[in-house]
LOVO-847776 format. One line per 8 residues: number of its first residue (from 1); their letters; for each residue x, y, z of N, C-alpha, C. Coordinates in nm, 2 decimals. Atoms other than C-alpha are relative to their C-alpha. Last residue first. Layout:
BEGIN
NUM> A> X:Y:Z:X:Y:Z:X:Y:Z ~ ...
END
This chain:
BEGIN
160> VFIVTGPL> -0.01:0.13:-0.13:0.44:-1.86:0.39:0.05:-0.07:-0.12 ~ -0.11:0.05:0.03:0.46:-1.47:0.37:-0.04:-0.14:0.07 ~ -0.02:0.09:-0.05:0.10:-1.28:0.43:0.16:-0.15:-0.04 ~ -0.03:0.04:0.08:0.01:-0.89:0.39:0.08:-0.14:0.09 ~ -0.14:0.11:-0.08:-0.25:-0.77:0.51:0.07:-0.08:-0.11 ~ -0.03:0.12:-0.04:-0.46:-0.43:0.45:0.13:-0.15:0.04 ~ 0.15:-0.02:-0.08:-0.34:-0.03:0.42:0.03:-0.28:-0.06 ~ -0.03:0.17:0.07:0.05:-0.06:0.28:-0.13:0.03:0.08
152> EARVSALM> 0.05:-0.14:0.08:0.15:0.39:0.47:-0.07:-0.19:-0.16 ~ 0.08:-0.08:-0.02:0.20:0.29:0.77:-0.09:0.01:-0.15 ~ 0.15:0.03:-0.07:0.35:-0.06:0.68:-0.15:0.16:0.01 ~ 0.09:-0.09:0.11:0.66:0.10:0.47:-0.18:-0.06:0.02 ~ -0.08:-0.07:0.01:0.93:-0.10:0.63:-0.12:0.13:-0.02 ~ 0.05:-0.06:-0.11:0.70:-0.37:0.71:0.06:0.08:0.01 ~ 0.09:0.00:-0.02:0.78:-0.38:0.37:-0.08:0.04:0.09 ~ 0.05:-0.14:0.04:1.08:-0.37:0.31:-0.12:0.05:0.03
144> AAVGLEVS> -0.04:-0.12:-0.04:1.15:-0.62:0.52:-0.02:0.18:-0.02 ~ 0.01:-0.11:-0.10:0.96:-0.80:0.42:0.00:0.06:0.09 ~ 0.09:0.01:0.03:1.07:-0.88:0.11:-0.05:0.08:0.14 ~ -0.06:-0.16:0.02:1.45:-0.87:0.19:-0.16:0.06:0.00 ~ -0.03:-0.06:-0.08:1.31:-1.21:0.37:0.05:0.17:-0.05 ~ 0.20:-0.02:-0.12:1.12:-1.31:0.09:0.03:0.07:0.09 ~ 0.15:-0.08:0.06:1.41:-1.24:-0.11:-0.05:0.00:0.08 ~ -0.08:-0.12:-0.03:1.70:-1.49:0.13:-0.09:0.16:-0.04
136> THIDHGCA> 0.07:-0.05:-0.13:1.39:-1.75:0.10:0.10:0.15:0.04 ~ 0.07:0.00:-0.02:1.48:-1.71:-0.28:-0.03:0.00:0.14 ~ 0.04:-0.09:0.07:1.82:-1.72:-0.24:-0.13:0.03:-0.03 ~ 0.00:-0.06:-0.16:1.78:-2.07:-0.01:0.06:0.15:-0.06 ~ 0.02:0.01:-0.18:1.60:-2.21:-0.19:0.05:0.12:0.03 ~ -0.04:-0.14:-0.05:1.83:-2.18:-0.53:-0.08:0.02:0.08 ~ 0.14:-0.07:0.08:1.77:-2.52:-0.70:-0.06:0.15:0.06 ~ -0.06:0.01:0.17:2.12:-2.67:-0.64:-0.09:0.05:-0.06
128> HAVGVDHG> 0.10:-0.10:0.10:2.07:-2.60:-0.28:0.04:0.04:-0.09 ~ 0.00:-0.14:0.06:2.22:-2.87:-0.15:-0.05:0.06:-0.02 ~ 0.13:-0.08:0.00:2.24:-3.20:0.07:0.05:0.14:-0.04 ~ -0.04:-0.22:-0.09:2.50:-3.46:0.02:-0.10:0.04:-0.06 ~ 0.07:-0.06:0.11:2.33:-3.85:0.00:0.12:0.13:0.05 ~ -0.02:-0.10:-0.06:2.38:-4.14:0.25:0.04:0.10:-0.09 ~ -0.13:-0.05:0.06:2.13:-4.40:0.12:0.11:0.13:0.07 ~ -0.10:0.03:-0.05:1.86:-4.51:0.31:0.13:-0.01:-0.04
120> EYTTHVTS> -0.01:0.09:0.09:1.63:-4.31:0.09:0.09:-0.17:0.03 ~ 0.14:-0.01:0.07:1.82:-4.03:0.23:-0.05:-0.15:-0.10 ~ 0.07:0.14:0.01:2.03:-4.04:0.50:-0.09:0.02:-0.11 ~ 0.13:0.11:-0.13:2.22:-3.75:0.60:-0.02:-0.10:-0.15 ~ 0.02:0.13:0.05:2.56:-3.50:0.43:-0.12:-0.05:0.14 ~ 0.12:0.08:-0.12:2.57:-3.13:0.48:-0.01:-0.16:-0.11 ~ -0.08:0.15:0.02:2.91:-3.01:0.28:-0.11:-0.10:0.07 ~ 0.02:0.08:-0.04:2.77:-2.71:0.11:0.06:-0.10:0.04
112> RFPLDTNE> 0.07:0.10:0.03:2.93:-2.46:0.04:-0.05:-0.01:0.07 ~ 0.12:0.06:-0.06:3.01:-2.15:0.19:-0.07:-0.09:-0.08 ~ -0.03:-0.02:-0.16:3.34:-2.02:0.07:-0.06:-0.11:0.10 ~ 0.01:-0.14:-0.09:3.26:-2.12:-0.27:0.02:-0.05:0.07 ~ -0.10:-0.09:-0.08:3.44:-2.39:-0.48:-0.01:0.14:0.12 ~ -0.10:-0.19:-0.04:3.21:-2.55:-0.60:0.03:-0.09:0.00 ~ -0.16:-0.01:0.06:3.05:-2.95:-0.66:0.06:0.11:-0.06 ~ 0.00:-0.14:0.09:2.73:-2.94:-0.43:0.11:-0.06:-0.09
104> IVPLADMD> -0.17:-0.11:0.00:2.67:-3.30:-0.36:0.02:0.08:-0.06 ~ -0.08:-0.02:0.10:2.25:-3.39:-0.44:0.12:0.02:0.10 ~ -0.09:0.14:-0.05:1.94:-3.50:-0.21:0.10:0.02:-0.10 ~ -0.04:0.16:0.12:1.85:-3.12:-0.31:0.03:-0.13:0.09 ~ -0.13:0.05:0.08:1.76:-2.81:-0.06:-0.04:-0.20:-0.06 ~ -0.11:0.09:0.01:1.46:-2.68:0.09:0.08:-0.06:-0.05 ~ -0.13:0.00:-0.09:1.32:-2.36:0.18:0.08:-0.11:-0.05 ~ -0.09:0.19:-0.07:1.04:-2.34:-0.05:0.14:0.05:0.04
96> TRLLLVPG> -0.08:0.03:-0.03:0.87:-1.96:-0.08:0.01:-0.09:0.03 ~ -0.05:0.09:-0.04:0.53:-1.75:-0.08:0.14:-0.05:-0.10 ~ -0.15:0.02:0.17:0.42:-1.45:-0.15:-0.01:-0.11:0.08 ~ -0.08:0.10:-0.08:0.07:-1.35:-0.02:0.06:-0.02:-0.06 ~ -0.15:0.04:0.07:-0.07:-1.01:-0.05:0.06:-0.09:0.08 ~ -0.06:0.13:-0.07:-0.47:-0.97:0.12:0.11:-0.01:-0.11 ~ -0.02:0.15:0.05:-0.59:-0.61:0.02:0.12:-0.05:0.08 ~ -0.05:-0.05:0.20:-0.79:-0.35:0.16:0.05:-0.13:-0.01
88> PGNRMVAV> 0.05:0.05:0.10:-0.88:-0.33:0.59:0.06:-0.01:-0.15 ~ 0.12:-0.01:0.03:-0.67:-0.30:0.83:-0.03:-0.01:-0.05 ~ 0.04:-0.15:0.01:-0.27:-0.35:0.86:-0.13:0.08:-0.06 ~ 0.12:-0.06:-0.04:-0.20:-0.70:0.98:0.00:0.13:-0.01 ~ -0.02:-0.12:-0.06:0.10:-0.82:0.91:-0.04:0.05:-0.04 ~ 0.15:-0.05:0.10:0.09:-1.23:0.85:0.05:0.15:0.06 ~ 0.05:-0.12:-0.05:0.34:-1.47:0.86:-0.08:0.09:-0.07 ~ 0.10:-0.02:0.04:0.31:-1.89:0.82:0.07:0.22:0.10
80> VGTKGVGT> 0.03:-0.14:-0.10:0.64:-2.07:0.87:-0.10:0.06:-0.08 ~ 0.01:-0.13:0.05:0.65:-2.44:0.72:-0.01:0.09:0.13 ~ -0.13:-0.09:-0.06:0.84:-2.74:0.93:-0.07:0.16:-0.08 ~ -0.11:0.10:-0.12:0.56:-3.00:1.02:0.08:0.12:-0.04 ~ -0.01:0.14:0.11:0.25:-2.86:0.74:0.16:-0.06:0.06 ~ 0.22:0.00:0.13:0.19:-2.55:0.91:0.12:-0.04:-0.05 ~ 0.14:0.13:-0.04:0.48:-2.58:1.23:-0.06:-0.05:-0.05 ~ -0.02:0.13:0.08:0.49:-2.23:1.22:-0.03:-0.13:0.08
72> TVEFGAKR> 0.06:0.12:-0.08:0.32:-1.95:1.33:0.11:-0.04:-0.07 ~ -0.08:0.11:0.06:0.44:-1.55:1.31:-0.04:-0.20:0.05 ~ 0.06:0.08:-0.10:0.26:-1.22:1.35:0.06:-0.14:-0.07 ~ 0.09:0.10:0.07:0.50:-1.03:1.18:0.01:-0.06:0.11 ~ 0.13:-0.04:-0.01:0.69:-0.70:1.31:-0.08:-0.04:-0.06 ~ 0.09:-0.11:0.10:1.02:-0.74:1.13:-0.19:0.08:-0.02 ~ -0.04:-0.16:0.03:1.18:-0.92:1.39:-0.01:0.12:-0.08 ~ 0.03:-0.09:-0.17:0.93:-1.12:1.41:0.06:0.11:0.03
64> AEGALIGA> 0.14:-0.04:0.03:0.99:-1.22:0.99:0.00:0.10:0.15 ~ 0.04:-0.19:0.10:1.33:-1.22:1.08:-0.11:0.03:-0.02 ~ -0.09:-0.06:-0.11:1.34:-1.52:1.41:0.02:0.13:-0.07 ~ 0.04:-0.09:-0.14:1.09:-1.68:1.19:0.05:0.10:0.10 ~ 0.11:-0.12:0.11:1.31:-1.70:0.90:-0.12:0.01:0.10 ~ -0.03:-0.11:0.07:1.56:-1.80:1.11:-0.08:0.05:-0.07 ~ 0.00:-0.11:-0.10:1.33:-2.09:1.27:0.11:0.15:0.00 ~ 0.17:-0.08:-0.02:1.22:-2.22:0.95:-0.02:0.05:0.10
56> SRTEEMSL> 0.00:-0.12:0.07:1.61:-2.27:0.82:-0.16:0.04:0.05 ~ -0.04:-0.11:0.03:1.67:-2.48:1.11:-0.04:0.13:-0.10 ~ 0.05:-0.04:-0.09:1.35:-2.70:1.09:0.13:0.13:0.11 ~ -0.05:-0.08:0.00:1.38:-2.81:0.73:0.00:0.14:0.16 ~ -0.09:0.01:-0.06:1.34:-3.17:0.74:0.08:0.15:0.07 ~ 0.05:0.06:-0.11:1.03:-3.19:0.55:0.10:-0.03:0.13 ~ 0.12:0.02:0.02:1.20:-3.15:0.23:-0.05:-0.04:0.20 ~ 0.16:0.12:0.07:1.57:-3.21:0.28:-0.08:0.10:0.04
48> EPNAHLDR> 0.10:0.06:-0.04:1.78:-2.88:0.49:-0.06:-0.09:-0.06 ~ 0.16:0.05:0.09:2.06:-2.70:0.36:-0.04:-0.09:0.07 ~ 0.11:0.05:-0.13:2.33:-2.53:0.61:-0.06:-0.11:-0.08 ~ -0.09:0.05:-0.08:2.56:-2.42:0.37:-0.05:-0.06:0.06 ~ 0.00:0.09:0.10:2.31:-2.22:0.15:0.06:-0.13:0.12 ~ 0.10:0.11:0.00:2.12:-2.12:0.43:0.04:-0.06:-0.13 ~ 0.06:0.13:-0.14:2.41:-1.97:0.65:-0.06:-0.08:-0.08 ~ -0.12:0.07:-0.01:2.54:-1.79:0.25:-0.04:-0.08:0.16
40> YIAMLSPL> 0.01:0.05:0.09:2.20:-1.63:0.24:0.12:-0.14:0.02 ~ 0.13:0.13:-0.01:2.13:-1.54:0.60:0.04:-0.09:-0.16 ~ -0.05:0.09:-0.12:2.46:-1.34:0.54:-0.07:-0.09:0.05 ~ -0.08:0.14:0.07:2.38:-1.25:0.18:0.01:-0.04:0.15 ~ 0.07:0.08:0.12:2.04:-1.06:0.37:0.11:-0.11:-0.07 ~ 0.05:0.15:-0.11:2.27:-0.95:0.68:-0.08:-0.07:-0.12 ~ -0.07:0.17:-0.06:2.49:-0.80:0.42:-0.07:-0.06:0.06 ~ -0.06:0.09:0.12:2.23:-0.63:0.17:0.11:-0.12:0.08
32> DARVQDSL> 0.02:0.13:0.00:2.00:-0.45:0.44:0.03:-0.12:-0.03 ~ 0.06:-0.01:-0.17:2.13:-0.12:0.43:0.02:-0.17:0.06 ~ -0.11:-0.04:-0.01:2.16:-0.10:0.01:0.06:-0.08:0.17 ~ -0.03:0.06:0.06:1.81:-0.14:0.05:0.14:-0.09:-0.02 ~ 0.05:0.13:-0.09:1.70:0.06:0.29:0.07:-0.16:-0.08 ~ -0.09:0.02:-0.16:1.94:0.26:0.11:-0.07:-0.03:0.09 ~ -0.15:0.00:0.06:1.73:0.20:-0.18:0.10:0.02:0.03 ~ 0.05:0.15:-0.01:1.40:0.24:-0.02:0.12:-0.09:-0.05
24> PDAVAPAA> 0.03:0.10:-0.20:1.49:0.55:0.13:-0.01:-0.10:-0.02 ~ -0.17:0.02:-0.07:1.60:0.67:-0.28:0.02:-0.01:0.16 ~ -0.08:0.09:0.05:1.27:0.58:-0.40:0.19:-0.04:0.06 ~ -0.05:0.13:-0.09:1.05:0.75:-0.19:0.09:-0.06:-0.12 ~ 0.08:0.00:-0.10:0.94:1.05:-0.38:0.11:-0.08:0.14 ~ 0.10:0.01:-0.06:1.07:1.01:-0.67:0.02:-0.04:0.12 ~ -0.05:-0.03:-0.16:1.30:1.17:-0.88:-0.17:-0.05:0.06 ~ -0.09:0.00:0.04:1.26:1.02:-1.29:0.05:0.11:0.17
16> FLSAGALA> 0.09:-0.26:-0.04:1.02:0.85:-1.18:0.12:-0.04:-0.01 ~ 0.11:-0.03:0.11:1.12:0.42:-1.30:-0.05:0.13:0.01 ~ 0.09:-0.06:-0.07:1.45:0.36:-1.07:-0.10:0.03:-0.10 ~ 0.04:-0.07:0.12:1.58:0.08:-1.07:-0.06:0.11:0.06 ~ -0.09:-0.10:0.02:1.81:-0.10:-0.79:0.00:0.08:-0.10 ~ -0.08:0.06:0.05:1.57:-0.42:-0.79:0.12:0.09:-0.07 ~ -0.01:0.12:0.06:1.42:-0.37:-0.51:0.08:-0.07:-0.07 ~ -0.12:0.02:-0.07:1.37:-0.03:-0.57:0.07:-0.13:0.03
8> AAILIPRM> -0.03:-0.07:0.10:1.13:-0.05:-0.88:0.10:-0.01:0.13 ~ -0.05:0.05:0.10:0.99:-0.27:-0.68:0.13:-0.03:-0.05 ~ -0.07:0.11:-0.08:0.88:-0.11:-0.37:0.11:-0.10:-0.10 ~ -0.11:-0.05:-0.05:0.84:0.17:-0.61:0.01:-0.06:0.05 ~ -0.06:-0.06:0.18:0.56:0.02:-0.84:0.19:0.07:0.11 ~ 0.01:0.15:0.03:0.38:-0.14:-0.48:0.15:-0.01:-0.08 ~ -0.08:0.00:-0.13:0.38:0.22:-0.38:0.05:-0.14:-0.01 ~ -0.12:-0.02:0.04:0.17:0.36:-0.69:0.14:-0.07:0.11
END
């Protein structure tokens, strides 16, 4: 039942009339939201093309370590693998992308990308027009949430 409560708390919903854990999890989500939004805005403003995501990978690795995960970097060049082992039990693997696209961001967001790079011999803009910045931020939030209930979560959690 715990994963359902975690999902409900992350969604801001309540599946049960008086769940024993939903309020603390919802409170944690609210408490973590400002830092996760800061990470999202930073990733959005500083996108990196595929196989060039060294800055993004460093942010992810640092946040995963802070949450108590065992972290391996440089997987497939810029990939990050974060593992939380907690005895025997199921293995849960969650994956997200962190690369951006070679396009110019045409928004008025205060944290819009102004990054340009050379791609296939052309000067191009780089932007998270794909949503990988939010996917990455959500994955960090889920990692922190699962780490906070580690004592009640048997098995292994892997974030890639």
